[in-house]
VOTI-27776 format. One record per residue (C-alpha): residue in three letters; chain; z, y, x. Coordinates in steps of 0.5 Angstrom, whole numbers. Example, Ala and Ser with C-alpha at 12.3 -4.5 7.8 and 13.67 -1.06 7.14 Angstrom:
// residues 2
+-----+-------+-------+-------+-------+
! res ! chain !    pz !    py !    px !
+-----+-------+-------+-------+-------+
! ALA !     A !    16 !    -9 !    25 !
! SER !     A !    14 !    -2 !    27 !
+-----+-------+-------+-------+-------+
***
This chain:
// residues 182
+-----+-------+-------+-------+-------+
! res ! chain !    pz !    py !    px !
+-----+-------+-------+-------+-------+
! UNK !     A !   -49 !    13 !   -11 !
! UNK !     A !   -56 !    14 !   -14 !
! UNK !     A !   -57 !    19 !   -11 !
! UNK !     A !   -55 !    17 !    -3 !
! UNK !     A !   -58 !    11 !    -5 !
! UNK !     A !   -64 !    15 !    -6 !
! UNK !     A !   -64 !    19 !    -1 !
! UNK !     A !   -63 !    14 !     4 !
! UNK !     A !   -69 !    10 !     2 !
! UNK !     A !   -74 !    17 !     4 !
! UNK !     A !   -70 !    18 !    10 !
! UNK !     A !   -72 !    11 !    13 !
! UNK !     A !   -79 !    12 !    10 !
! UNK !     A !   -80 !    18 !    13 !
! UNK !     A !   -77 !    16 !    20 !
! UNK !     A !   -82 !    10 !    20 !
! UNK !     A !   -88 !    15 !    18 !
! UNK !     A !   -86 !    19 !    24 !
! UNK !     A !   -85 !    13 !    29 !
! UNK !     A !   -90 !    10 !    26 !
! UNK !     A !   -95 !    16 !    28 !
! UNK !     A !   -92 !    18 !    35 !
! UNK !     A !   -93 !    10 !    36 !
! UNK !     A !  -101 !    11 !    35 !
! UNK !     A !  -101 !    18 !    39 !
! UNK !     A !   -98 !    14 !    44 !
! UNK !     A !  -103 !     8 !    44 !
! UNK !     A !  -109 !    13 !    44 !
! UNK !     A !  -107 !    17 !    49 !
! UNK !     A !  -107 !     9 !    53 !
! UNK !     A !  -100 !     8 !    54 !
! UNK !     A !   -96 !     2 !    57 !
! UNK !     A !   -90 !    -2 !    55 !
! UNK !     A !   -89 !     0 !    47 !
! UNK !     A !   -86 !    -6 !    46 !
! UNK !     A !   -79 !    -2 !    45 !
! UNK !     A !   -83 !     2 !    40 !
! UNK !     A !   -86 !    -3 !    37 !
! UNK !     A !   -81 !    -7 !    35 !
! UNK !     A !   -76 !    -1 !    33 !
! UNK !     A !   -82 !     2 !    27 !
! UNK !     A !   -83 !    -5 !    25 !
! UNK !     A !   -75 !    -6 !    24 !
! UNK !     A !   -75 !     2 !    20 !
! UNK !     A !   -81 !    -2 !    15 !
! UNK !     A !   -76 !    -7 !    15 !
! UNK !     A !   -71 !    -3 !    13 !
! UNK !     A !   -74 !     2 !     9 !
! UNK !     A !   -77 !    -4 !     5 !
! UNK !     A !   -70 !    -7 !     4 !
! UNK !     A !   -67 !     0 !     1 !
! UNK !     A !   -73 !     0 !    -3 !
! UNK !     A !   -71 !    -7 !    -6 !
! UNK !     A !   -64 !    -5 !    -7 !
! UNK !     A !   -65 !     2 !    -9 !
! UNK !     A !   -70 !     0 !   -15 !
! UNK !     A !   -64 !    -6 !   -17 !
! UNK !     A !   -60 !     0 !   -17 !
! UNK !     A !   -63 !     4 !   -22 !
! UNK !     A !   -66 !    -2 !   -27 !
! UNK !     A !   -59 !    -4 !   -27 !
! UNK !     A !   -56 !     3 !   -29 !
! UNK !     A !   -61 !     4 !   -34 !
! UNK !     A !   -59 !    -4 !   -36 !
! UNK !     A !   -52 !    -2 !   -37 !
! UNK !     A !   -53 !     5 !   -40 !
! UNK !     A !   -49 !     3 !   -47 !
! UNK !     A !   -43 !     1 !   -43 !
! UNK !     A !   -43 !     6 !   -38 !
! UNK !     A !   -42 !    10 !   -45 !
! UNK !     A !   -37 !     6 !   -46 !
! UNK !     A !   -33 !     7 !   -40 !
! UNK !     A !   -33 !    14 !   -40 !
! UNK !     A !   -31 !    15 !   -47 !
! UNK !     A !   -25 !    10 !   -44 !
! UNK !     A !   -23 !    15 !   -39 !
! UNK !     A !   -23 !    21 !   -44 !
! UNK !     A !   -18 !    17 !   -48 !
! UNK !     A !   -14 !    15 !   -42 !
! UNK !     A !   -14 !    23 !   -40 !
! UNK !     A !   -11 !    24 !   -47 !
! UNK !     A !    -6 !    18 !   -46 !
! UNK !     A !    -4 !    22 !   -39 !
! UNK !     A !    -5 !    29 !   -41 !
! UNK !     A !     1 !    27 !   -47 !
! UNK !     A !     5 !    23 !   -42 !
! UNK !     A !     4 !    27 !   -36 !
! UNK !     A !    11 !    23 !   -33 !
! UNK !     A !     6 !    17 !   -33 !
! UNK !     A !     3 !    19 !   -26 !
! UNK !     A !    10 !    18 !   -23 !
! UNK !     A !    10 !    10 !   -24 !
! UNK !     A !     6 !     9 !   -19 !
! UNK !     A !    11 !    12 !   -14 !
! UNK !     A !    17 !     8 !   -17 !
! UNK !     A !    14 !     2 !   -15 !
! UNK !     A !    12 !     4 !    -8 !
! UNK !     A !    19 !     5 !    -8 !
! UNK !     A !    21 !    -1 !   -10 !
! UNK !     A !    16 !    -5 !    -6 !
! UNK !     A !    19 !    -1 !     0 !
! UNK !     A !    26 !    -3 !    -1 !
! UNK !     A !    23 !   -11 !    -3 !
! UNK !     A !    20 !   -10 !     4 !
! UNK !     A !    25 !    -8 !     7 !
! UNK !     A !    30 !   -13 !     5 !
! UNK !     A !    25 !   -18 !     6 !
! UNK !     A !    23 !   -16 !    14 !
! UNK !     A !    31 !   -17 !    15 !
! UNK !     A !    32 !   -24 !    11 !
! UNK !     A !    27 !   -25 !    15 !
! UNK !     A !    29 !   -24 !    22 !
! UNK !     A !    36 !   -27 !    20 !
! UNK !     A !    33 !   -34 !    19 !
! UNK !     A !    28 !   -33 !    24 !
! UNK !     A !    34 !   -33 !    29 !
! UNK !     A !    39 !   -38 !    25 !
! UNK !     A !    40 !   -44 !    29 !
! UNK !     A !    46 !   -47 !    33 !
! UNK !     A !    46 !   -46 !    40 !
! UNK !     A !    48 !   -53 !    45 !
! UNK !     A !    49 !   -53 !    52 !
! UNK !     A !    45 !   -56 !    56 !
! UNK !     A !    44 !   -57 !    64 !
! UNK !     A !    42 !   -50 !    67 !
! UNK !     A !    45 !   -46 !    61 !
! UNK !     A !    45 !   -46 !    52 !
! UNK !     A !    38 !   -47 !    48 !
! UNK !     A !    37 !   -45 !    42 !
! UNK !     A !    36 !   -51 !    37 !
! UNK !     A !    34 !   -49 !    29 !
! UNK !     A !    36 !   -54 !    24 !
! UNK !     A !    30 !   -57 !    20 !
! UNK !     A !    33 !   -53 !    13 !
! UNK !     A !    32 !   -48 !    17 !
! UNK !     A !    25 !   -48 !    18 !
! UNK !     A !    24 !   -50 !    10 !
! UNK !     A !    28 !   -44 !     9 !
! UNK !     A !    21 !   -39 !    12 !
! UNK !     A !    17 !   -41 !     8 !
! UNK !     A !    22 !   -41 !     2 !
! UNK !     A !    23 !   -34 !     3 !
! UNK !     A !    15 !   -32 !     4 !
! UNK !     A !    14 !   -36 !    -2 !
! UNK !     A !    21 !   -31 !    -5 !
! UNK !     A !    18 !   -25 !    -3 !
! UNK !     A !    10 !   -26 !    -6 !
! UNK !     A !    13 !   -28 !   -13 !
! UNK !     A !    18 !   -21 !   -12 !
! UNK !     A !    12 !   -17 !   -10 !
! UNK !     A !     8 !   -20 !   -16 !
! UNK !     A !    14 !   -19 !   -21 !
! UNK !     A !    15 !   -12 !   -19 !
! UNK !     A !     7 !   -10 !   -20 !
! UNK !     A !     7 !   -13 !   -27 !
! UNK !     A !    13 !    -9 !   -29 !
! UNK !     A !     9 !    -4 !   -28 !
! UNK !     A !     2 !    -6 !   -31 !
! UNK !     A !     7 !    -7 !   -37 !
! UNK !     A !    11 !     0 !   -37 !
! UNK !     A !     4 !     3 !   -36 !
! UNK !     A !     1 !    -2 !   -42 !
! UNK !     A !     7 !    -2 !   -47 !
! UNK !     A !     8 !     6 !   -47 !
! UNK !     A !     0 !     8 !   -47 !
! UNK !     A !     0 !     2 !   -53 !
! UNK !     A !     6 !     6 !   -55 !
! UNK !     A !     3 !    13 !   -56 !
! UNK !     A !    -5 !    10 !   -58 !
! UNK !     A !    -2 !     7 !   -65 !
! UNK !     A !     4 !    12 !   -67 !
! UNK !     A !     0 !    19 !   -66 !
! UNK !     A !    -1 !    23 !   -72 !
! UNK !     A !    -7 !    24 !   -74 !
! UNK !     A !   -10 !    17 !   -70 !
! UNK !     A !   -17 !    18 !   -70 !
! UNK !     A !   -21 !    13 !   -66 !
! UNK !     A !   -27 !    16 !   -61 !
! UNK !     A !   -29 !     9 !   -58 !
! UNK !     A !   -31 !     4 !   -63 !
! UNK !     A !   -30 !    -2 !   -59 !
! UNK !     A !   -35 !    -7 !   -62 !
+-----+-------+-------+-------+-------+
***
């Protein structure tokens, strides 16, 4: 991200310089109707200034956060050890996705049944479909239940992974802590 930010800023400044030189050459030749080019050069300069400010803020943030970045790197190394010790842990998100798909299919089926529930009533020129007030409330209950069940499944995944990693971390032989939390 830093390299892209620096590269993008440098590109904007180079483009501004080249177009500014072109604008100066056109003015020396006595060209008319340069309003569009002047606007473009001004917008390039504004963009380059904004990109420079963003890049400097990003660099300052990275310098200020370097200790925390080191901690995150150490945490990722430790997480890599946990995944290496328990490779089947990588399949847990697949199980979660499978269960979410099953719940989604059941929910869509149930919602279709709720939407089509009602009583047919005779009318002069045919039959009309009348939904019951209870069914109107069931739609909202069904939406709430869907949200609750999907969040429950995602929470089960979080608890499963957290439990496996905690058990691995605190019961491994030769327990050593490479990470200082404080």
